[in-house]
C-alpha positions, -999 to 999 in steps of 0.1 A, spaced: 394 -248 50 424 -228 39 427 -218 2 461 -209 -10 469 -188 -40 501 -179 -59 529 -191 -81 564 -183 -72 598 -190 -88 627 -196 -64 662 -211 -62 675 -236 -38 708 -229 -21 737 -254 -23 724 -273 7 689 -278 -9 671 -251 12 644 -229 -2 631 -197 12 594 -197 18 581 -168 -4 568 -139 17 535 -139 -2 530 -175 7 542 -172 43 515 -145 49 489 -170 40 503 -195 65 504 -178 99 507 -212 117 536 -224 96 564 -212 120 548 -230 149 534 -262 133 558 -267 104 551 -287 72 551 -322 59 567 -327 24 560 -358 4 559 -371 -32 532 -357 -54 511 -379 -78 535 -370 -105 571 -358 -106 567 -330 -81 566 -326 -43 537 -315 -21 543 -292 8 514 -298 32 504 -277 62 500 -297 93 462 -292 91 461 -304 55 483 -334 63 462 -345 92 431 -345 70 449 -366 44 461 -390 71 425 -394 84 415 -405 49 445 -428 46 437 -444 80 405 -457 64 424 -478 40 431 -514 48 467 -527 50 452 -562 42 441 -550 8 471 -553 -15 463 -521 -35 456 -501 -5 488 -512 12 509 -505 -19 493 -470 -23 499 -461 13 535 -473 11 542 -453 -21 524 -422 -9 542 -421 24 577 -429 10 601 -402 20 575 -381 38 593 -357 60 584 -331 87 600 -297 80 603 -265 100 613 -230 90 648 -220 101 656 -185 113 660 -173 77 625 -187 67 641 -216 48 630 -252 45 655 -280 38 642 -303 12 652 -340 16 677 -352 -10 657 -383 -18 626 -363 -25 646 -338 -46 659 -367 -67 624 -380 -71 611 -347 -85 644 -340 -105 648 -308 -85 682 -292 -88 683 -254 -83 654 -236 -100 620 -244 -87 584 -232 -91 562 -232 -60 525 -235 -71 495 -233 -48 465 -254 -56 435 -250 -33 451 -263 0 483 -279 -14 516 -264 -22 534 -281 -51 571 -278 -56 583 -284 -92 616 -284 -110 612 -253 -131 619 -272 -163 592 -298 -155 567 -271 -146 573 -252 -178 569 -285 -198 534 -289 -184 523 -257 -202 540 -264 -235 510 -283 -248 485 -263 -228 450 -262 -244 444 -228 -259 407 -229 -251 403 -225 -214 366 -218 -219 361 -252 -235 380 -269 -207 361 -250 -181 328 -261 -197 338 -297 -197 351 -298 -162 330 -273 -143 299 -270 -165 279 -297 -148 286 -283 -113 259 -262 -98 264 -244 -66 236 -233 -43 252 -198 -43 247 -196 -81 209 -198 -79 
């Protein structure tokens, strides 16, 4: 499994293209060949998926039933606007206008890596996430991670 790290600020050009940051591109050697899939995040941001990550998600989605109303609605909403993207010669990706509108992305963006996902946020929305950030990361870590025990920790 690939684990991605980094947080990058970037600007879109007038056509809605973003340059894939060099630090992120180094972590994605297959990106030029395989491309990406961009879709709506669970929230007002976009998710840039590697082909491998997208395929794993689709395997999970394929287990849902289109005859179950909630499953069907979720699949439809999740897939809405999903688009295959490839880097151009200048290492840029063209973000679809409909997805940019969904995430209120204009020009300034933050590209934030989270395990195996790449989130693309409007800079203002990303900064707003942290306005009310809990000051005590130690307490949050205890609540979220405290009950997990890894074999490697023993």
